[in-house]
C-alpha positions as CSV (number, residue, x, y, z in Angstrom):
1,M,16.7,-18.4,-16.6
2,W,17.4,-14.9,-15.4
3,L,16.9,-12.1,-17.9
4,S,19.2,-9.1,-18.1
5,G,18.1,-6.2,-15.9
6,I,15.0,-8.0,-14.5
7,F,14.2,-10.9,-12.2
8,A,11.9,-13.4,-13.9
9,S,10.4,-14.0,-10.4
10,S,10.9,-12.7,-7.0
11,Y,13.4,-15.4,-6.0
12,D,17.1,-15.2,-5.6
13,P,18.8,-16.0,-9.0
14,A,21.2,-18.3,-7.1
15,M,18.2,-20.5,-6.3
16,P,15.8,-20.3,-9.2
17,V,12.4,-22.0,-9.2
18,P,11.0,-23.8,-12.3
19,R,9.3,-21.6,-14.8
20,I,6.2,-23.0,-16.4
21,A,4.9,-21.4,-19.6
22,I,1.2,-22.0,-20.6
23,V,0.7,-21.8,-24.3
24,G,-2.0,-22.6,-26.8
25,R,-4.4,-21.1,-29.2
26,P,-7.0,-18.6,-28.1
27,N,-10.1,-19.6,-26.0
28,V,-8.7,-23.0,-24.8
29,G,-8.7,-21.8,-21.2
30,K,-5.0,-20.9,-20.6
31,S,-5.8,-18.0,-18.2
32,S,-8.4,-20.2,-16.4
33,L,-5.7,-22.9,-16.1
34,L,-3.3,-20.4,-14.5
35,N,-6.0,-19.2,-12.1
36,L,-7.0,-22.8,-11.3
37,I,-3.4,-23.8,-10.4
38,A,-2.8,-20.5,-8.4
39,R,-6.1,-20.8,-6.6
40,E,-6.5,-17.1,-7.2
41,R,-7.9,-14.9,-10.0
42,I,-4.7,-13.6,-11.5
43,S,-5.3,-13.5,-15.3
44,I,-8.3,-11.9,-16.8
45,V,-10.7,-14.6,-18.2
46,D,-13.1,-13.7,-21.0
47,D,-14.4,-15.6,-24.1
48,Q,-13.1,-12.8,-26.4
49,P,-9.9,-13.7,-28.2
50,G,-6.8,-11.5,-27.6
51,V,-7.6,-10.7,-24.0
52,T,-4.2,-11.8,-22.7
53,R,-1.4,-9.9,-24.5
54,D,1.5,-9.5,-22.1
55,R,3.1,-12.3,-20.1
56,V,1.2,-12.6,-16.8
57,C,3.3,-14.2,-14.1
58,A,2.6,-15.7,-10.7
59,I,4.6,-17.6,-8.1
60,V,2.6,-20.6,-6.8
61,D,3.3,-23.2,-4.2
62,L,2.2,-26.7,-5.2
63,D,1.2,-29.0,-2.4
64,S,2.4,-32.6,-2.4
65,P,-0.2,-35.3,-3.3
66,V,-0.3,-36.9,0.1
67,G,0.2,-33.6,2.0
68,S,3.3,-34.8,3.8
69,G,6.0,-33.8,1.3
70,P,7.5,-30.3,0.8
71,E,5.8,-27.6,-1.2
72,R,7.3,-27.0,-4.6
73,S,7.4,-23.4,-5.8
74,V,7.0,-22.7,-9.5
75,E,6.6,-19.6,-11.6
76,L,3.6,-19.7,-13.9
77,V,3.6,-17.6,-17.1
78,D,0.3,-17.1,-19.0
79,T,0.8,-16.1,-22.6
80,G,-1.4,-14.7,-25.3
81,G,-3.3,-17.1,-27.5
82,F,-1.2,-18.1,-30.4
83,G,-2.4,-17.3,-33.9
84,V,-5.5,-15.1,-33.4
85,Y,-5.2,-11.8,-31.5
86,V,-8.5,-10.1,-32.4
87,A,-12.1,-11.2,-32.2
88,D,-14.2,-11.7,-35.3
89,G,-15.4,-8.4,-36.6
90,A,-13.2,-6.6,-34.0
91,R,-9.9,-6.1,-35.8
92,Y,-10.1,-2.4,-35.3
93,D,-10.6,-0.6,-32.0
94,D,-13.0,2.2,-31.4
95,A,-10.4,4.8,-32.7
96,G,-10.0,2.9,-36.0
97,R,-6.5,1.5,-35.2
98,D,-5.6,-2.0,-36.5
99,L,-5.2,-4.3,-33.5
100,A,-3.6,-6.9,-35.8
101,R,-0.5,-4.7,-35.7
102,L,0.2,-6.1,-32.2
103,T,0.7,-9.6,-33.6
104,G,4.5,-9.4,-33.8
105,Q,4.8,-8.1,-30.3
106,I,2.4,-10.7,-28.8
107,E,4.2,-13.5,-30.5
108,A,7.5,-12.1,-29.3
109,Q,6.2,-12.3,-25.7
110,I,5.1,-15.9,-26.3
111,A,8.6,-16.6,-27.6
112,L,10.3,-15.1,-24.6
113,A,8.1,-17.1,-22.3
114,V,8.9,-20.4,-24.1
115,E,12.6,-19.7,-24.4
116,S,13.0,-19.1,-20.7
117,A,10.7,-21.9,-19.5
118,D,11.7,-25.2,-17.9
119,L,8.3,-26.8,-18.6
120,I,5.6,-26.0,-21.1
121,L,1.9,-26.7,-20.5
122,F,0.3,-27.0,-23.9
123,A,-3.4,-26.3,-23.3
124,V,-5.8,-27.9,-25.7
125,D,-9.6,-27.8,-25.6
126,A,-10.8,-31.4,-25.2
127,Q,-14.3,-30.6,-26.3
128,A,-13.1,-29.0,-29.6
129,G,-10.5,-31.8,-30.2
130,I,-7.3,-31.3,-32.1
131,T,-7.6,-28.4,-34.5
132,P,-5.2,-27.4,-37.3
133,R,-4.0,-24.5,-35.1
134,D,-3.2,-27.0,-32.3
135,R,-1.2,-29.2,-34.8
136,E,0.7,-26.1,-35.9
137,I,1.6,-25.2,-32.3
138,A,2.7,-28.8,-31.6
139,T,5.0,-28.7,-34.7
140,L,6.5,-25.4,-33.6
141,L,7.1,-26.7,-30.1
142,R,8.6,-30.0,-31.4
143,E,10.9,-28.2,-33.8
144,R,11.8,-25.5,-31.2
145,R,10.5,-22.7,-33.5
146,L,7.9,-21.3,-31.2
147,G,10.6,-19.8,-29.1
148,G,12.4,-18.4,-32.0
149,Q,15.4,-20.7,-31.7
150,G,15.7,-21.7,-35.3
151,G,18.1,-24.3,-36.6
152,E,17.9,-28.1,-36.7
153,P,17.0,-29.4,-33.2
154,P,18.0,-32.8,-31.9
155,E,15.3,-35.5,-31.7
156,P,13.3,-35.2,-28.4
157,G,13.2,-38.1,-26.0
158,P,10.1,-40.0,-24.8
159,G,7.3,-37.8,-23.8
160,G,8.9,-34.7,-25.3
161,V,11.9,-34.8,-23.0
162,D,15.0,-33.0,-24.4
163,P,18.2,-35.1,-24.0
164,D,20.5,-32.2,-24.4
165,P,21.5,-31.0,-20.9
166,Q,22.7,-27.6,-22.3
167,R,19.3,-26.9,-23.8
168,Q,17.8,-23.5,-24.0
169,V,14.3,-24.9,-24.6
170,P,12.0,-26.6,-22.1
171,V,13.1,-29.8,-20.5
172,S,9.5,-31.1,-20.9
173,I,6.3,-30.4,-22.7
174,R,3.0,-31.7,-21.3
175,V,-0.4,-31.4,-22.9
176,V,-3.2,-30.2,-20.6
177,A,-6.7,-31.1,-21.8
178,T,-8.9,-28.3,-20.7
179,K,-12.7,-28.1,-20.4
180,V,-13.0,-31.7,-19.3
181,D,-16.2,-30.9,-17.5
182,G,-17.1,-34.5,-16.6
183,P,-16.4,-38.2,-17.2
184,K,-17.9,-38.1,-20.7
185,W,-15.1,-35.8,-21.9
186,E,-12.2,-38.0,-20.6
187,T,-12.2,-40.2,-23.7
188,H,-11.9,-37.0,-25.8
189,A,-9.0,-35.8,-23.6
190,Y,-7.0,-39.1,-24.2
191,E,-7.3,-38.5,-27.9
192,L,-4.9,-35.5,-27.5
193,S,-2.1,-38.0,-27.0
194,A,-1.9,-38.0,-30.8
195,L,-0.1,-34.7,-30.6
196,G,3.0,-36.6,-29.5
197,F,3.7,-35.4,-26.0
198,G,2.5,-38.4,-24.0
199,E,-0.6,-38.9,-21.9
200,P,-2.3,-35.5,-21.3
201,M,-3.2,-34.1,-17.9
202,M,-6.8,-33.1,-17.8
203,C,-9.1,-30.8,-15.7
204,S,-12.0,-28.4,-15.9
205,A,-11.5,-24.8,-14.6
206,T,-15.3,-24.4,-14.5
207,S,-16.4,-27.5,-12.6
208,K,-13.0,-28.2,-11.0
209,Y,-13.3,-31.8,-12.3
210,L,-10.0,-33.7,-11.9
211,R,-8.3,-30.6,-10.5
212,R,-6.6,-32.6,-7.7
213,A,-5.4,-35.2,-10.1
214,M,-4.0,-32.6,-12.5
215,L,-2.2,-30.8,-9.6
216,D,-0.7,-34.0,-8.3
217,A,0.6,-34.9,-11.8
218,L,2.0,-31.3,-12.1
219,Y,3.7,-31.7,-8.7
220,E,5.4,-34.9,-9.8
221,T,6.4,-33.4,-13.2
222,V,8.0,-30.4,-11.5
223,G,9.9,-32.7,-9.1
224,G,11.8,-34.1,-12.1
225,L,13.0,-30.7,-13.2
226,P,16.6,-29.8,-12.4
227,S,15.7,-26.4,-11.0
228,A,13.0,-27.7,-8.6
229,R,13.8,-25.9,-5.4
230,A,11.6,-24.3,-2.7
231,P,13.3,-21.2,-1.4
232,E,11.7,-18.4,0.5
233,P,11.1,-15.4,-1.7
234,P,12.7,-12.2,-0.4
235,A,10.4,-9.2,0.0
236,A,10.9,-6.4,-2.5
237,D,12.4,-3.2,-1.1
238,L,9.7,-1.2,-2.9
239,K,6.4,-2.1,-4.6
240,L,5.6,0.5,-7.2
241,A,2.2,0.7,-9.1
242,I,2.2,2.7,-12.3
243,V,-1.3,4.0,-13.2
244,G,-2.5,6.5,-15.8
245,K,-4.8,7.0,-18.7
246,R,-4.4,5.1,-22.0
247,N,-1.3,5.6,-24.0
248,A,0.4,7.7,-21.3
249,G,3.6,5.6,-21.6
250,K,3.3,3.2,-18.6
251,S,4.6,0.2,-20.5
252,T,7.5,2.2,-21.9
253,L,8.4,3.3,-18.4
254,V,8.3,-0.4,-17.2
255,N,10.6,-1.5,-20.1
256,T,13.0,1.4,-19.3
257,L,13.2,0.3,-15.7
258,A,13.6,-3.4,-16.7
259,G,16.2,-2.7,-19.3
260,Q,14.3,-4.9,-21.8
261,D,11.0,-5.3,-23.6
262,R,9.2,-6.9,-20.7
263,V,5.7,-5.6,-21.6
264,I,4.2,-4.8,-25.0
265,V,4.7,-1.2,-26.0
266,S,2.5,0.1,-28.8
267,E,1.0,3.4,-29.9
268,I,-2.4,1.5,-29.9
269,A,-4.1,2.7,-26.8
270,G,-5.2,0.0,-24.3
271,T,-2.6,-2.6,-25.2
272,T,-2.0,-3.7,-21.6
273,R,-5.0,-5.5,-20.2
274,D,-3.7,-7.3,-17.1
275,A,-1.7,-5.8,-14.2
276,V,1.8,-7.2,-14.9
277,D,4.4,-7.6,-12.1
278,V,8.0,-7.0,-13.1
279,H,10.9,-7.5,-10.7
280,V,13.8,-5.2,-11.2
281,Q,17.2,-5.0,-9.5
282,R,18.5,-1.4,-9.4
283,D,21.5,-0.1,-7.4
284,G,21.4,-3.0,-5.1
285,R,17.7,-2.6,-4.3
286,S,14.9,-4.8,-5.5
287,L,11.9,-3.2,-7.1
288,L,8.5,-4.7,-7.9
289,V,6.9,-2.7,-10.7
290,I,3.2,-3.2,-11.3
291,D,2.2,-2.1,-14.8
292,T,-1.6,-1.6,-15.0
293,A,-3.9,-1.1,-17.9
294,G,-4.6,2.3,-19.2
295,L,-8.0,3.6,-18.3
296,R,-10.5,5.9,-19.9
297,R,-14.0,7.2,-19.0
298,R,-16.5,4.6,-18.1
299,R,-19.0,5.7,-20.8
300,S,-16.2,5.2,-23.4
301,M,-15.6,1.5,-22.4
302,H,-16.6,-0.8,-25.2
303,E,-15.4,-4.2,-23.9
304,R,-16.0,-6.2,-20.7
305,V,-12.2,-6.6,-20.4
306,E,-11.8,-2.8,-19.9
307,H,-14.0,-3.1,-16.8
308,Y,-11.9,-5.9,-15.5
309,A,-8.8,-3.7,-16.1
310,V,-10.3,-1.0,-13.8
311,L,-10.7,-3.5,-11.0
312,R,-7.1,-4.6,-11.5
313,A,-5.9,-1.0,-11.3
314,H,-7.7,-0.7,-7.9
315,Q,-6.1,-3.9,-6.7
316,S,-2.7,-2.7,-7.9
317,I,-2.9,0.5,-6.0
318,R,-3.8,-1.3,-2.8
319,R,-0.8,-3.7,-3.2
320,A,1.7,-0.9,-3.8
321,D,3.9,1.0,-1.4
322,V,4.2,4.0,-3.7
323,V,2.1,5.0,-6.8
324,F,3.2,6.7,-9.9
325,L,0.3,8.7,-11.4
326,L,1.6,9.0,-15.0
327,I,0.5,12.2,-16.7
328,D,0.9,12.7,-20.5
329,A,2.5,16.1,-20.9
330,T,1.3,16.3,-24.5
331,T,-2.4,16.3,-23.6
332,P,-4.6,18.3,-21.2
333,I,-5.5,16.8,-17.8
334,S,-8.5,14.7,-18.4
335,Q,-11.4,13.4,-16.4
336,V,-9.6,10.0,-16.1
337,D,-6.6,11.7,-14.6
338,E,-8.8,13.4,-12.0
339,Q,-10.6,10.1,-11.3
340,L,-7.3,8.3,-10.8
341,A,-6.1,11.1,-8.6
342,A,-9.2,10.7,-6.4
343,L,-8.6,7.0,-6.3
344,V,-5.1,7.4,-5.1
345,V,-6.1,10.0,-2.5
346,E,-8.7,7.5,-1.1
347,S,-6.1,4.8,-0.9
348,Y,-3.7,6.9,1.3
349,K,-0.8,5.8,-0.8
350,P,2.3,7.9,-1.3
351,V,2.1,9.2,-4.9
352,I,4.4,11.0,-7.4
353,L,2.9,13.0,-10.2
354,V,5.1,11.7,-13.0
355,V,4.9,13.9,-16.1
356,N,5.9,11.8,-19.1
357,K,7.0,13.0,-22.5
358,W,8.3,16.2,-21.0
359,D,11.0,16.4,-23.7
360,L,8.3,16.8,-26.3
361,V,6.7,19.9,-24.7
362,E,9.4,21.8,-22.8
363,G,9.8,25.3,-24.1
364,R,6.7,25.1,-26.3
365,V,4.1,27.9,-26.1
366,G,1.2,26.8,-23.9
367,P,-2.5,27.7,-24.2
368,N,-2.0,30.9,-22.2
369,G,0.7,32.1,-24.6
370,R,3.6,31.5,-22.2
371,P,6.4,29.0,-22.7
372,L,6.0,25.8,-20.8
373,T,8.5,25.6,-18.0
374,P,8.6,23.3,-15.0
375,E,7.2,26.1,-12.8
376,V,4.3,26.8,-15.2
377,F,3.4,23.1,-15.5
378,E,3.5,22.6,-11.8
379,S,1.1,25.5,-11.3
380,Y,-1.2,23.9,-13.9
381,L,-1.1,20.5,-12.2
382,R,-1.8,22.0,-8.7
383,D,-4.8,23.8,-10.1
384,E,-6.2,20.7,-11.8
385,L,-5.4,18.0,-9.2
386,K,-6.1,19.9,-6.0
387,G,-6.4,16.8,-3.8
388,L,-2.7,16.0,-4.5
389,S,-1.2,19.3,-3.5
390,F,1.3,17.5,-1.2
391,A,2.5,15.1,-3.9
392,P,5.9,15.8,-5.5
393,I,6.1,16.2,-9.3
394,S,8.7,14.6,-11.5
395,L,9.3,15.5,-15.2
396,I,10.5,12.5,-17.2
397,S,10.9,10.9,-20.6
398,A,10.2,7.2,-20.3
399,R,11.5,6.6,-23.8
400,D,14.8,8.3,-23.3
401,G,15.2,7.5,-19.6
402,L,15.3,11.2,-18.7
403,N,15.1,11.6,-14.8
404,V,13.8,8.0,-14.4
405,S,16.5,7.0,-11.9
406,E,16.0,10.1,-9.8
407,T,12.2,9.4,-9.7
408,I,12.8,5.9,-8.4
409,D,15.1,7.4,-5.7
410,L,12.3,9.8,-4.8
411,A,9.8,6.9,-4.5
412,H,12.1,5.3,-1.9
413,E,12.2,8.6,0.0
414,L,8.4,8.7,0.1
415,L,8.3,5.2,1.4
416,E,10.6,6.2,4.2
417,Q,8.4,9.2,5.0
418,A,5.3,6.9,5.1
419,R,7.1,4.7,7.6
420,A,8.2,7.6,9.8
421,R,7.0,7.7,13.4
422,V,6.7,10.7,15.8
423,G,6.7,10.4,19.6
424,T,3.6,11.5,21.5
425,G,5.5,14.2,23.3
426,P,6.7,16.1,20.2
427,L,3.4,15.5,18.5
428,N,1.6,17.1,21.5
429,R,3.8,20.2,21.2
430,V,3.0,20.5,17.5
431,V,-0.7,20.2,18.2
432,R,-0.5,22.8,20.9
433,E,1.2,25.2,18.5
434,I,-1.5,24.6,15.8
435,L,-4.3,25.2,18.3
436,E,-2.7,28.4,19.6
437,A,-2.3,29.7,16.1
438,R,-5.9,28.8,15.1
439,G,-8.4,26.6,16.9
440,P,-11.6,25.0,15.5
441,S,-14.5,27.4,15.5
442,T,-17.6,26.4,17.4
443,K,-21.1,27.8,17.9
444,L,-22.1,29.6,21.1
445,G,-18.5,29.7,22.3
446,K,-18.4,26.0,23.4
447,R,-15.2,24.9,24.9
448,I,-13.0,22.5,22.9
449,K,-10.9,19.9,24.7
450,I,-8.3,17.5,23.3
451,Y,-7.7,14.7,25.8
452,Y,-5.1,12.7,23.9
453,V,-3.0,12.8,20.7
454,S,-0.8,10.1,19.3
455,Q,0.5,8.6,16.1
456,V,-1.1,5.2,16.0
457,G,0.1,3.9,12.7
458,T,2.4,4.2,9.7
459,C,1.9,3.6,5.9
460,P,0.1,6.0,6.0
461,P,1.1,8.0,9.1
462,T,-2.0,7.9,11.2
463,I,-2.7,10.5,13.9
464,A,-5.5,10.0,16.4
465,L,-7.1,12.7,18.5
466,V,-9.5,12.1,21.4
467,V,-11.7,15.2,21.8
468,N,-14.9,16.3,23.5
469,R,-16.5,17.7,20.4
470,P,-15.5,15.9,17.1
471,E,-18.0,17.9,15.1
472,A,-15.9,21.0,15.7
473,F,-13.1,19.5,13.6
474,N,-14.8,19.9,10.2
475,L,-13.1,19.1,6.9
476,N,-11.7,22.6,6.4
477,Y,-10.1,22.5,9.8
478,Q,-8.8,19.0,9.3
479,R,-7.1,20.1,6.0
480,Y,-5.6,23.0,8.0
481,M,-4.2,20.6,10.6
482,L,-2.9,18.2,7.9
483,N,-1.0,21.0,6.2
484,R,0.6,22.1,9.5
485,F,1.6,18.5,10.2
486,R,3.3,18.3,6.9
487,E,5.2,21.5,7.6
488,R,6.4,20.4,11.0
489,L,6.6,16.6,11.0
490,D,8.7,14.0,9.2
491,F,6.2,13.2,6.5
492,P,5.7,16.4,4.3
493,E,5.0,14.7,1.0
494,V,2.8,11.7,1.8
495,P,-0.9,11.3,2.8
496,I,-1.7,11.5,6.5
497,R,-4.7,9.8,8.0
498,L,-6.4,11.9,10.7
499,L,-8.7,10.0,13.2
500,I,-10.9,12.2,15.4
501,R,-13.2,10.6,17.9
502,R,-15.1,11.4,21.1
503,R,-13.8,10.1,24.4
504,R,-15.7,7.0,25.4
505,R,-17.6,6.9,28.6
506,D,-15.3,4.3,30.2
507,E,-12.3,6.4,29.3
508,A,-13.8,9.4,30.9
509,R,-14.6,7.4,34.0
510,Q,-11.2,5.7,34.3
511,G,-9.0,8.5,32.8
512,L,-6.1,8.0,30.4
513,G,-3.7,6.7,33.1
514,E,0.0,6.6,32.8
515,E,0.0,3.0,31.7
516,A,-2.4,3.7,28.9
517,A,-0.3,6.6,27.8
518,R,2.8,4.5,27.9
519,G,1.1,1.7,25.9
520,A,0.3,4.2,23.2
521,G,4.0,5.2,23.0
522,A,3.7,8.4,25.0
523,D,6.8,10.4,26.1
524,R,6.9,10.1,29.9
525,T,8.4,13.6,30.2
526,E,5.3,15.1,28.7
527,P,1.8,15.4,30.3
528,R,-0.6,12.8,29.1
529,T,-3.4,15.2,28.3
530,A,-3.8,18.5,26.5
531,E,-6.9,19.7,28.3
532,S,-5.9,23.3,28.2
533,Y,-4.6,23.4,24.6
534,F,-7.5,25.5,23.5
535,E,-10.4,27.3,25.1
536,D,-13.0,29.2,23.1
């Protein structure tokens, strides 16, 4: 079930796990079902149709019913609601674009999920009963047309089991009766057997009614699949979050990296709603790409879903090793770009300013009457995004693949910088040189002492200073120190966290003895203090 250029999950393709696709019409609770099984809020849940558009995937470990058997790992794939992709009266977005134009792409994503799945969970609302749309989906599943297979299929076996071992469609289809909020709805749930896929599983994502029974039944169903394994997932070499304003080209970049249409790409801004994980293998290295929703100014948000997308973008940045801040070269730097830049700065994540659509603007005359060159655009970005003066800039075309591979290589380099560590001895020498060139200014000529300096962490590189007067190290002087650190240490292009604190009373009484210095990674050949680094 492995797709060209992209891992369907984070597992070794030699030991695949079962893939479960969740399908159904809108508003039957597919996203809630995924979150219920995963025991985590992964998919956005909202009562507005068309919220889920891309495939949203999650690796989940299912516990055995009695707690004594092995866990069974599965990949869950949440798909868009089949048949209705816009809410009543909301066919057009706030810019007047027809959202119904996404229909073909959304259905293509559903088809991909179905074609590559081992098991389909057909979600049906027990309270609403079987609707004409449900019957249509059941017919498409039974005739193998929802996955775009076409042709005359063989007759399925009992319970929807496919007798063909060479199948390219799911080995099993199970109905899940959703919204079974209590005992009175169980009878309604059993009526869904009329769809022809056997006795339904049932549960309620709201009240958690019958959740354990549903998970136990799912565990047993998965155990009968030929690909049921429980391997340990390897960690990705690099986790990369792509953030940017709407229509900057994030999904196009993801698809270029993946080598296929993994996420929906459209000129309609705001197409991606969830944060979508895509696993890519490039040049012998595994890459987890996190595609996030495009953002815009808060006062321009018209839907609750957009606010959820903002939260997902925050979470994606926190999960990532490196962030691509995607800049649209064809439009001026906006307030959203500045807000995202501030968010990245606050996260202390390595970041690359990735300028997309460079092929469309290179050589054109800019607002100042000068041709746009890399040097001119770099100067413009540095003026507009001052907080990211250390971040490297990459000019790409996501559509054509221009400079994309080189940008990924740069991301790996930034991760190595973020993991770099400097010994206490060399760091003391650098601090001494910084202080001799320019020390912090104080009132009334008060003496400044630095008792101890050490790198206490990585990702980001974190440097701690124990001093007698922390207030003397104001923000301007801290920026000065950070710039000097980038010039002289092994992390010139990544954020550095600087911790400055006063020496505690017990430290002053006991001193920073040799054992304490050694425990912090000090170089024994260097003195443990820097009391005479600077005197005002």
